[in-house]
N, C-alpha and C positions, 0 to 999 in steps of 0.2 A: 400807440404811444412810442415816442422816439427812443431809439437805443442810445444810451449815454455812456461814453467811454470811461467815466469815473465810477459808474455803478455796475456796468456789465462785466462779466468774467470772460475777458477776451485775450488776456496775456498768457501765453503758454510758459510754464515754469517747470523746472526739474527739482524734485524733492531730495532730501538727504538719503532716502532709501532707494533712489534711482527711478522712482515712478514719476509720472507727469500729470500736471493739473493745469486748468485754465483759471486764472484768478483776476480779480479787479485790482486797480492800483492800491486801494486801501488795504489789501491783504499782503502787499509786498514785504512788510516788515516781519512776517512770520519767520521764526528761527529755523524752520525745517526747509525753507526754500533756499537753494544754493545757486541757481543760475536760471537764465531764460532758456527756453527749449523749443524755439521755432525750428521748422524744417529747413530754413535757409539761414546762412551765416549773416547776410546783410540785414535780415529781419531782427536777429538777436542784437546786432549793433544799434539798430534804430530803436528797438524797445528800451535798451539801456539809456539812450539819449533822451527818449520820451520821459522815462521815470526820473532821471536826474533833472531835466528841465522842469518837470511838474513839481518836484519837491523844492527846487530852488525858487520857483515862482510862488508856491503856496505856503511853505513852512515859515513859521514865525521865529526862526533861529536868529537870535540877536546878539550872540556873543560866544566866545570859545567854550565857556563852561556849559552853556546850554547845548552847544553842538556835541561836546564830549559826552554829556549825560545821555543823549539820544543815540550816540554810537554804542555806548556800553549797554544801555537798556532801551531797545527800540520801542517806539510808540505803539500803542495798541491800534487795532483796526478802527476803533471808535475815535481815537485821537486823530488818526490820518483822515478819516471821513470828515471830521470837523474842519481840518485844514483845507480840504478840497472843496467842501460845500459851496463857498462863495464863488467858485470858478465853474460850477456845473454848466451854466448856460453856454460856455464856449466849447463843450465837448459832446453835444448832440451829434450823432453820426448820420442819422437819416431824418426823415420828416421834411416838411415844406419850408422851414425857416433856415436860419444860419446853421451850417454844418461844419464839423471839424475839418479844417484844412481844405474846404471847398468854397467855391466862389458863387454865392447866391445871387450876385448881381448879373450873372449871365442870363440872357433871355432864354425862353424855352426852345427857340429855334436857333440859338447861337452856337457856334463851335462845330467841330468835327466829331462824329461818333466813332469811337475806337473800341476794339475788343479789350476786355479787362486785362489781358496779358501785356498790353502796352504800358501798364504801370510799372512793370519790372524793368530794372535798369538795363539788363542784357537783352531785352526784347529787340528784334530787328526793327529799324525805323521804316517809315513809309516808303522812302526811295529804295532802301535795301530790298524790301519785299517786292516792290514794283519791278526792280531790275533782276530779280531772282539771284541775289547775292547773299542770301541767308544760308550760307553753306554749313556752318557749324552749329549755330543756334537757330533752329527752325521757327518759323511763324506758326501760330496756332497750337503751341504746346500747352499753354495755359488758357483755357476758355471760360472757366468759371471759378469763382472764389467765394468761400463763406465770408460772412461779414467781419469776422475776426481777422482773417488774412487780408481782406480788402482794405480794412483800416490800416493794417501794418504796411501793406504795399504802398498805400497813399502816403503814409508818413515817411517811408523809406525814400520814395521819389522826391518829396519836397525837401528832404535833408540833403540828398545827393544829386539833385537835378542836374543832368548834363545839358550841354547846348542841344537845342532841338529845332533849329531853324529860326527864321526871322521872328523875333518877339517872344520865342519860347525860352524864358530866362533860365540861367543857371542858378544854383543854390546860393545862399548867402556867403558861403565859403568857396564858390566856384563848383564846377562839376566834379563829383567824386572826391571830397576832401578826406584828408587823414584825420582820424580821431584818436586821441590817446587818453585812456581812463585809468585811474588808480584802482587796483584790485586789492582787497584785504588778503591776509595770509590764507594759505591753503586750509580748507575746512571751515572757513567763516561763512556766514550767511550772505545771501544776495544783498540784503538791506545794508550790511556793513560796507560792501564794495560800492554800492550806489551812494551811500551817505558820505564816503570819503571825497566824493566829487561835488558835494554841495558846500558852498561857502556861506559864511555869515552875511547877512544882508548888506551891511555897510561895506564889507570887502568886495562883494559882488557888484553892487550898484553905485558905490561912491556916495555922492551927495543926493542922488535921486531918491525921491520918496517911494515907499513901498505901495504899489497899487492896491493890493489886498482884495481885488474883485475882478470879475471878467470885464475886460476893457478892450476896445479896438486898438489901443496903443500897445497892448500885449499880444492879442490874438487878432490878426488882420482880417480874418474871415467874418468878424462881427460887424464889419461895414463893407461897403463896396470897394473894389480895387481902385476905381477912379478917385474915390474920396480919400484913400490912403496915400496914393502916389502924388507927389508934387507935380506942378505943371512942367517942370524941366525934365520929367521922366526919371527921377531918382528917389529912392527911399534911403535916408541916411540915419545914423544912430541918433542924431539930435531930434528927429521927428517923433520918436517912439520911446516906449518904456525899455529899460535895459533888458528885461526878461524876453522881449520880442526876439532876441537872438536865438532862442530855442524854438520859436514858433513861426519862423519865416515861411512865406508862401509864395515862392517865385512862379509857380504854375497855376493857371486858372483851370480848374477841373470841377466837374459835377458828376458824381456817380449815379448811374441809373439803378437805384435800389428798389424802385417801385414794382418793376416787373418780376413777379414772384416765379421762382424756378427752383425745383428740388433736385437733389443729386449729391454727388461727392465733390468736395473741394479739391481742386487740382494741385494744391500746395500741401495742405495738412492731411488730406484724405478723409476728413470727417464728413459724415452725412449732414446735410443742411436742407431745410425747407425754404430758405431765403437766400439763394445764391445770387451773386452779382456777376453779370457777364459783359457789361459795357459801361462806358462813361463818355461824357462830352468834354472837349477841351478847346480852348482858343488861346491866342497869343496875347502878349503884352500884359503879363503879370507884374508883380512888384520887382523893381530893378534895383538891387542892393549895391550901393556905391558909397565911397568916401569914408574909409576908416573903420569898418566893422572889425571887431576883435572877438572871436568866439572863444569862450573859456575852455573848450574841450579840444582845441587844436593847437599844435605848434605853428610858428610863423617863421619866415625867413626874410631877410632884408634884400631888396632889389633897388639899388640906388637909394632914394629917400623914402621908399615905401615898404611897409611890412605886408607880406602876402601869405596866405595860408598854405601850408605844405600839402602836397598831393602825392600819393604813392606813385612810384615809377617802376619800370621794368627792373627785375632783379630781386624784388621782394623786400621784406622787412627783416632786420636782424641786428647784430651787435654793432654794425657800422653806424647805426642810428642812435645807439644807446646814449651817448653823451649829449647830442643835440636835443633829444626829446626828454631827457631826464634832468640835466643840469643846464642846458643851453650851451651854445658854442660860438666863440668869437675868434676868428683868425683872419689872416690876410685874404684868404680865398672864400670864406663863407662866414655868415653871421646868422645864427638861428636862435630863437627864444622858445622855451618850453611852454606848454599850455598853461593858462592861468591857474587852473585847479592844481596842477603839479607844482608850480612855483609856490602857490599859497601854502600847500601842505608842507613842503620841504623848507619853508622859511618861518611859518607862523604856527605850525602844529607838530613840531618835533616831539617824538615820544608819546604821541596821542593814540597810536594804534599798535597793539602788540603783534609780534611776529614779523616775518619778512614780507614786505609789500611787493607788489608786481605792477607792471605797466602793460595794459592791454592796448595794442595799437592795431587799427584796422581801417580799411577803405578800399575803394575801387581805383584801379589804374585805368584812367580814361584816355582815349584818343578822340578828343572832341565828343561826338555823340556815341562813340563805340566803346563798350566796356571790354578791355583787353584781359583783365584779370581781377579777382577779388583777393586781396592780401590781408593776412591776419597773423599776429604774433604776440606772444606774451614775454616780456623782458623782465628778468629778475632785478629787484632793487636791493636785495640782501638787507643789511642793517642800515641803509641810508637814512631812514627816518630817525635814527639815533645820532646822526652826525650834525654838529653845529656848522655855522657858516664857514669857519676857518677850515674845518675838516672837509667840507664840500669843495672848497677852493683847491685844496690839496688833491682831492680825487679828480677834479676837473682837469688839473694840470697834468697829472700822470696819465689818465686815460686819453687825454688829447694827444700826448706823445705816442702812445700805442697805436691809436687810430691813424695818426699822420704817417707813421712808419708803415702801417699795413696798407694804406692807400698808395704810398710810394712804391711798395713792392708789387702791388697789383698792377700798377702802371708799367713797372719793369718787366713783369711776366707777360703782360699783354704785348708789349713791344717786341719781346723775344720771340713769342709765338708768331707774330706777324712777320718778322724777318725770316723765321725758319720756313714759313709756309709760302711766302710770296717774294719774288724779286721786287715787285712793285704792287702793293696791296690795292685792290679795287677801292674807289672812293667811297662807295656805299657799303663796304664790308662791315658786318656787325660782329664785334669781338666781345660783346657783353657777357657771353657764356664764360669767357676766361676769368673776368672779374668776379662773376657770381660763384664760380667754382673755388676761387681762391678765398673769398670771404667766407664761404661755407666751410672750407677746410680749416679755418682758424677760429671758428666759433667756440668749440669746446675749450681750447686752451685760453681764450680770452676770458671766459667766465670763470675758469679755474683760478685765474690769478686776480680777477676783479673782486671775488668774494672776500678773500683775505685782505685785500687793500682796503675795502670798505669797513670790515670788522676792525682792522687795526686803526683806521682813522677815527672810528667811534670811540676807541679807547685812548686816543691821543698817542698811539704808538708810532715810533719812527719808521718810516717806509724805507725798506732796503732796496733802493733803486740799483745799487751796484750789483745785486744778485738777480733781481727780477728782470730788469731791462735787457741785460745781455742774453738771458734765457729766452726772452721774447724775440730778440734779434735772431737767435739760432733757429727758433721755431719757424719764423717767417722764411728764412733761407731754405730750410728743409722742405717746407710745404711748396714753395715756389719751384724748387728743383724737381721735386717728385711729380708735380702736375705737368711740368714741361716734359719730363722723361717718360712718364707712364700714362698720361691721359690725353695730352694734346698733340705732342710732336712724336715722341717715341712710339706711341701706339698706332700711328698711321701706317698705311701700306708701304712697304719698303720700295716697291717699284715706282711709287709716285713721289718719293722724297729726293731731296738734293743734299747729300751728305756734307758737302762743303758749307752750304748755307746753314745747315743745322749746327754744325760744329762752331761756326762763327757766332751764331746767335746764342748758343750755349755758353761760349767763352765770354761774350759780352755780358750776358745775364749774371754769370758768376762774378765777374769783375764789379758789376754794379752793386750786387748784393753785399760785397765785401769792401765797398768803397766808403768814403767819409759821409756821404749824404744820409745814410740810414743811422749811423752812429750819432750824428748831429741831431737828427729828428728825435732820437730817444734820450738825448741829453748825456750821451756817453763821451768820454774823452777820445780825441782823435790823435793818433800817433801817425803822422804822415809817412815816416820812414817805414814803420811796420806794415802799414797798409800797402805801400808801394811794393814791398817785398812779397806780400801775400798775393797781390794782383799778378806779379811776375810768375809766381809759382802756379797760379791758376792757368795762365797762358801756356806754361810748359806742360802741365798735366794734360791739358786739352789737346795740345799738339801730339803728345805721346800716347794718345788714345785712352786716357784715364779721366774722362770728364767727371 
């Protein structure tokens, strides 16, 4: 009998008492379950997306009142089983027919046989292993997986699929997309956090009808890849059901689950009598093009096209708060928040008690190479209690803070470069300077963000004349401290050029106290006072008191 992922207990979860269990999807509404508990961070992110996609696809939520009632009083396991039953045919994991996220149209002799560890995003590729370039992540570390971990690894790969050579497609959002999910207040159940990211059917699918059953238009593995893909080699939103966005299958894979093998799983460590050690794969899976919009990812504008955001070197932090929570439009950048975030903060105000959070995660990919996994939780404070006018006020003020911070980061980077080099190498990487500065301003940013949001929720007047000058002073202090104590002043004296350092310091101080920052923060600019202050800076520096 085939293992079915809607009935099997294959999802690791953490309970309120700190213990761990494996449960089926129908048990996820238990109030004592607080989080997924896989041994890998990317697995936890994939399991959350699986659960949200499953409930979005299967639940009959048809209005705000029904959504709110299930948030406050989660459905029973029996109710969830009723929701999921019509879709059971799409979630068989093994057996000889259609399998979850596997391509049954591949012939028995088609494709290349790979070790099961190749499903993991960070696994070295074929050419890397062939050329002995797997220096940090070695080949052969993962040689066998239990079926629970094999299913999660397959899911994680299909969601994050990086480029893998000719015809080995990237995921629907490209390789290693950023995902942003709403999280309920601390102490809430996992169900409440998942349900925050499920929309009413009409808000999710628009005018499209609800499929309500297993269909190839939703689950592409229920038919052959050639039957799904159009002749021009593209799969577009117009061809499929809106819920297909959660079940994209860019890679053609068939797990070799028939060869029985016992032992310990190399990911979760549990003993299994049915380990999976290899799979077959071939190229030319579904090629997702033309206007896909995933509800769990923010997007940015590039010319006339909206593209999904991907994590970049430097990590995730408060520099991204505005773009991912409220969206951001400026002369330099235009980003929109994920659809689930926008929907909640526009249509569900005051629907969830406590302070919500935003869980952001994803791989930083360099084509097929995983450089890093990034993950962060950003506080939203009382933003769910702020109406549209209050959110616009918050957006404007936070935009000023972040613009000023970005400007000072550039000033500090330029000063360090001038202090270190007469002429900087063209390929020199100064990203560590930016990362250190953003990190140094995190605590102060959130310390003033919380009161801003709480005040906006009460329609209180924001005291920009007090807060913004204080933020300006903090930016100046952090920049000077990093210049003096971490990057330039901490270097070996014998290798420094005192004249160049003094000039760089003087210029940094003049920039920090110039009109550009005050304008960015909406503060009045007194040209005469600023000129006198800049003159004093130069004299102090020449006198040896930088």
